[in-house]
N, C-alpha and C positions, 0 to 999 in steps of 0.2 A: 472475526476479531480484527483481521487486517483491514477490512472495510471501515470499521469504526475508527481505527487509527488514521487511515487516509483521510476520512471526512474531517476529523479533528484537525489534522495538519492543514487541510485546505482552508478551513476557517481561520486558523492561526495565521496562515500566510496570505489571507484575503484573496484566495484564488477560487475559481469556479471549476466544475468538472470539465467544462469546455476548454479552459486554459490547460488543465492537466492533459486532456486528450491531444491537444495541439502539440504539447511538449514531447509526448511519446509517439506521435505520428499515427493517431487513430481518430475516430470520431466520438463525440460525446455519448452517443447511444451505447457504444461498446463499453465505455467506462461505467456508465450507469448500470448496464446489465451485470457487469462484473462486481460492482459494489453491492448491488442488490442480492446477488447470489453468494457473495463472499467466496468466490471460486477463482483463485489466482495460482498460476504456476510460480515457481521460484524466479523464473526469468521475468514474468510480469511484475512481481514484487520488486525486483531489482531495478527495472525500468522506471517504475513509479517512484521508488526511493530516489533515484538519480534525478528525475524530473523535479522532485520536491526539495532537492539539495539536502537529502537526509541520508544517514547511514542505515543500511538494513542489517539487523542482527537477528539471527535465528538460533535458538538454543533449545536443547532438551535438558531439563533439570529434574533429577530424581526428587520426588516429593517428600520422601522419607529422610534422605540424607543431605539434600541440597547439592549433591554432586552434579556438576555441569558436564554435559557431553556435547 
């Protein structure tokens, strides 16, 4: 799910995976592999959000009550 959002943001900001990789100090293949596996640590997600000039918000929301945690 995070990968899909990153890809959409890249399109919106007219950026390539290579551009994102440079901003977070890695190589394009590492970004591509993470996006394909959708496997990110919270630290990875925060770094990507910062590089994209976005706010990272992580929530747990109870599906029955709508209560946010």
